PLY file of the C-alpha trace (Angstrom):
ply
format ascii 1.0
element vertex 282
property float x
property float y
property float z
element edge 281
property int vertex1
property int vertex2
end_header
77.38 157.71 60.86
81.16 157.94 58.48
82.54 160.98 57.20
81.71 160.85 53.03
83.41 162.17 50.24
80.80 163.55 47.19
82.88 162.84 44.31
83.27 158.97 45.90
81.46 156.13 44.84
78.34 155.34 46.61
79.24 152.23 49.27
77.31 148.42 49.13
75.25 146.97 51.24
75.05 143.34 50.75
72.13 141.50 52.91
72.20 138.58 50.20
74.24 135.44 48.72
75.71 136.24 45.30
72.51 136.14 42.35
71.87 132.55 40.93
73.18 134.58 37.23
76.30 134.62 38.90
79.26 132.99 37.42
82.45 132.08 39.66
84.36 129.30 39.58
84.27 125.72 40.70
84.27 126.03 44.64
87.45 124.29 46.38
87.33 121.16 47.83
88.23 121.68 51.34
85.71 123.72 53.64
85.42 127.39 53.02
88.44 129.30 53.56
90.37 126.96 54.75
93.46 126.98 51.80
96.09 123.75 50.54
99.57 125.50 49.84
98.85 127.57 46.62
102.23 130.07 45.10
101.86 133.59 46.18
100.31 136.39 43.76
103.04 139.22 44.32
101.90 142.35 46.01
102.67 145.50 43.78
104.08 148.72 45.43
100.54 149.21 47.31
98.27 147.11 49.14
95.75 146.98 45.33
98.11 145.08 42.46
99.26 141.68 42.72
101.27 139.72 40.13
101.12 136.24 39.30
104.86 134.57 39.90
106.03 134.53 36.19
104.57 137.97 35.92
102.19 136.22 33.11
98.88 137.64 35.14
97.82 140.65 37.12
94.87 141.46 39.70
93.61 145.84 40.22
91.21 145.93 42.58
92.82 149.42 42.12
88.89 150.37 40.06
86.76 148.90 43.25
88.54 151.39 45.83
87.40 154.66 47.61
89.71 157.06 48.37
91.48 157.61 51.55
89.54 158.64 54.19
85.90 158.65 52.67
83.24 156.34 52.72
84.52 152.51 52.56
83.90 150.69 49.42
81.57 148.23 51.14
79.92 148.72 54.38
77.42 146.92 56.91
78.38 143.95 55.33
75.73 140.99 58.01
75.82 137.19 57.32
73.12 135.42 54.58
69.65 135.41 55.97
70.32 137.82 58.59
67.36 139.20 60.53
67.53 142.59 60.95
69.08 144.77 63.11
72.06 142.16 63.39
74.41 143.40 66.06
77.14 143.45 64.52
77.83 144.41 60.54
81.44 144.25 58.95
83.08 146.89 56.69
85.81 146.87 53.49
87.82 149.03 51.41
90.81 147.89 48.82
93.52 149.91 48.71
92.68 152.45 51.06
92.03 153.49 54.75
88.77 155.04 56.10
88.39 156.25 58.91
84.79 156.29 61.11
82.69 158.78 63.14
81.20 157.73 65.23
80.82 158.10 69.71
81.33 155.60 71.02
84.40 154.56 73.34
86.74 152.44 70.94
86.68 153.18 67.13
90.09 151.02 65.91
88.53 151.76 62.07
90.64 155.38 61.01
93.38 156.23 58.38
96.02 156.67 61.68
95.36 152.68 62.15
95.52 151.89 59.34
91.93 149.52 58.55
91.05 147.45 56.11
88.27 145.75 57.08
85.63 147.25 60.28
83.53 145.32 62.67
80.91 147.27 64.23
79.97 146.02 67.25
77.96 148.99 68.86
74.57 147.87 67.85
73.57 147.36 71.73
74.56 143.32 72.86
76.47 141.14 75.14
79.56 141.45 73.79
81.95 143.11 75.14
83.79 145.20 74.05
81.82 147.11 71.69
82.54 149.63 69.65
84.46 149.73 65.68
86.90 146.62 66.13
89.91 147.06 63.19
90.35 143.40 62.24
92.68 143.54 59.08
95.33 146.60 58.17
95.53 147.58 54.70
100.02 147.16 54.48
99.12 143.60 55.62
96.91 142.56 53.18
98.12 139.35 51.83
97.63 137.46 48.48
97.35 134.43 47.03
96.53 132.25 43.91
95.19 128.55 43.77
96.40 127.23 40.75
94.03 124.32 40.73
90.85 126.75 40.75
92.79 129.60 39.50
91.56 131.54 42.98
92.98 134.53 44.66
92.59 135.26 48.13
93.60 138.24 49.72
94.22 138.08 53.12
94.30 140.95 55.89
96.44 140.74 59.62
97.49 142.53 62.78
93.81 143.04 63.54
92.29 144.12 66.99
93.02 141.12 69.40
95.06 139.41 67.42
91.99 138.79 64.72
92.27 138.95 60.82
90.40 138.52 57.88
89.87 136.41 54.73
88.27 137.67 50.99
87.21 134.73 48.60
88.27 137.40 45.47
85.88 135.03 43.38
86.25 136.55 38.84
83.01 137.78 37.64
83.42 138.94 34.09
79.54 139.22 32.88
78.89 142.12 35.70
79.54 145.55 36.12
82.11 146.81 38.22
79.26 148.81 40.84
77.25 145.28 41.05
80.53 143.82 42.59
79.06 141.82 46.68
81.45 141.28 49.23
79.56 138.01 51.36
80.40 137.73 54.90
80.61 133.74 55.33
81.64 132.38 58.72
84.39 133.25 61.71
86.46 131.16 62.86
86.82 132.19 66.82
89.97 129.79 67.36
91.75 131.61 64.97
89.59 135.64 65.60
89.70 135.51 61.64
86.60 136.06 59.35
85.92 135.19 55.88
84.36 136.96 52.66
83.68 136.05 50.00
84.44 138.93 46.48
82.37 138.77 42.95
83.99 141.78 41.57
85.37 141.81 37.82
88.02 142.95 38.67
88.54 140.41 40.58
89.25 138.51 37.03
93.26 137.99 36.46
94.03 139.73 33.46
97.27 139.11 30.96
100.54 141.14 31.47
101.63 142.32 27.51
104.33 142.74 27.07
107.16 143.59 24.34
108.78 140.79 22.13
112.71 140.21 21.59
112.11 141.44 18.15
110.37 144.62 18.79
112.59 145.91 21.94
115.04 145.20 18.75
113.83 147.62 15.83
112.52 150.14 19.07
116.26 150.72 19.68
117.16 150.20 16.50
114.94 153.12 15.78
115.64 154.79 18.39
119.33 154.73 17.45
118.87 155.41 14.44
116.62 158.87 14.83
119.27 160.12 17.10
121.96 159.73 14.42
120.17 161.24 11.71
119.23 163.99 14.46
122.32 164.75 15.52
124.51 164.33 12.24
122.19 166.88 10.95
122.51 169.23 13.44
125.86 168.95 13.51
126.04 169.25 10.11
124.35 172.68 9.81
126.63 173.94 12.52
129.03 172.96 10.11
127.40 175.35 7.15
126.91 172.12 4.82
123.36 172.46 2.69
121.08 170.52 1.07
122.01 166.73 1.58
124.77 167.23 2.57
123.68 168.35 5.94
122.33 164.32 5.91
125.67 162.58 8.49
128.51 160.55 6.65
126.56 161.67 3.21
129.71 160.50 1.10
130.07 156.98 2.81
126.44 156.54 2.46
126.03 157.73 -1.19
129.06 155.27 -2.35
126.99 152.31 -0.13
123.91 152.91 -2.01
125.82 153.36 -5.63
127.82 149.71 -4.19
124.46 148.09 -4.11
122.93 149.28 -7.35
125.81 148.83 -9.31
126.30 145.07 -7.43
121.68 144.68 -8.05
122.43 145.67 -11.81
125.65 142.72 -12.49
123.69 140.02 -10.62
120.67 140.26 -13.34
122.36 141.57 -16.34
125.40 139.88 -16.10
125.69 136.41 -17.62
122.69 137.55 -20.67
122.31 137.14 -24.18
122.37 140.54 -25.30
125.42 141.93 -27.45
127.66 141.84 -25.22
126.88 138.77 -23.57
129.71 136.14 -24.41
129.41 133.11 -26.77
128.25 129.31 -25.94
131.06 127.51 -26.35
130.39 123.59 -27.63
0 1
1 2
2 3
3 4
4 5
5 6
6 7
7 8
8 9
9 10
10 11
11 12
12 13
13 14
14 15
15 16
16 17
17 18
18 19
19 20
20 21
21 22
22 23
23 24
24 25
25 26
26 27
27 28
28 29
29 30
30 31
31 32
32 33
33 34
34 35
35 36
36 37
37 38
38 39
39 40
40 41
41 42
42 43
43 44
44 45
45 46
46 47
47 48
48 49
49 50
50 51
51 52
52 53
53 54
54 55
55 56
56 57
57 58
58 59
59 60
60 61
61 62
62 63
63 64
64 65
65 66
66 67
67 68
68 69
69 70
70 71
71 72
72 73
73 74
74 75
75 76
76 77
77 78
78 79
79 80
80 81
81 82
82 83
83 84
84 85
85 86
86 87
87 88
88 89
89 90
90 91
91 92
92 93
93 94
94 95
95 96
96 97
97 98
98 99
99 100
100 101
101 102
102 103
103 104
104 105
105 106
106 107
107 108
108 109
109 110
110 111
111 112
112 113
113 114
114 115
115 116
116 117
117 118
118 119
119 120
120 121
121 122
122 123
123 124
124 125
125 126
126 127
127 128
128 129
129 130
130 131
131 132
132 133
133 134
134 135
135 136
136 137
137 138
138 139
139 140
140 141
141 142
142 143
143 144
144 145
145 146
146 147
147 148
148 149
149 150
150 151
151 152
152 153
153 154
154 155
155 156
156 157
157 158
158 159
159 160
160 161
161 162
162 163
163 164
164 165
165 166
166 167
167 168
168 169
169 170
170 171
171 172
172 173
173 174
174 175
175 176
176 177
177 178
178 179
179 180
180 181
181 182
182 183
183 184
184 185
185 186
186 187
187 188
188 189
189 190
190 191
191 192
192 193
193 194
194 195
195 196
196 197
197 198
198 199
199 200
200 201
201 202
202 203
203 204
204 205
205 206
206 207
207 208
208 209
209 210
210 211
211 212
212 213
213 214
214 215
215 216
216 217
217 218
218 219
219 220
220 221
221 222
222 223
223 224
224 225
225 226
226 227
227 228
228 229
229 230
230 231
231 232
232 233
233 234
234 235
235 236
236 237
237 238
238 239
239 240
240 241
241 242
242 243
243 244
244 245
245 246
246 247
247 248
248 249
249 250
250 251
251 252
252 253
253 254
254 255
255 256
256 257
257 258
258 259
259 260
260 261
261 262
262 263
263 264
264 265
265 266
266 267
267 268
268 269
269 270
270 271
271 272
272 273
273 274
274 275
275 276
276 277
277 278
278 279
279 280
280 281
């Protein structure tokens, strides 16, 4: 069993493939789990978010995770079409580690061990050793971005016995967050790496909206103008001025406005055919 929190989202159990209606990017042209040369999606301050090179897009798995030391978001993950009970199952929680409560002698799936992906070998079997095995730590999270298919892969390393886990993140904006599906794909016994696929709306790269240079200029200008007016009024009020004279540099601005007004009047009236105009020269 796992220590649960009353405010935690219900854990998800997955035993089947992604539903036929799920839309996902094109399948990789390489073997499942193998990654060709791709860009790094730079991890941000925590283990939940990454930003593509150039800062145009961001992926954020925060909404998919359960908080630290609670039930992991995905539990009892078994291979597709596996018979029940299956001797091995998996658990994963993005962003935050958790603690599995068990009487097994071996249990490295704890907050202290910074677990992200956990393998449960507790069911009676011939595997050695049995217990809960950490197969990927939160602080080792690494995002990579494959440009041609616009897919992101999340890799966890530094697990027990040199193990690691890789999750292919498949974007599906047409489902709800609580309909997200985690599927166990396969194991590479030589590399001790486990492969999964997540289909979720949180697996979508979202465009980062930033301010343009003109917007920043306007914000700075009006901020400085507001500060100029505010401090000018406070200073002039302290000097005993009243009415419009509390405005900073009132004489200068009044003269400037008068000059502009006079210039506009001259521009639109000079050269006209009124009584004060010059006679036409033939």
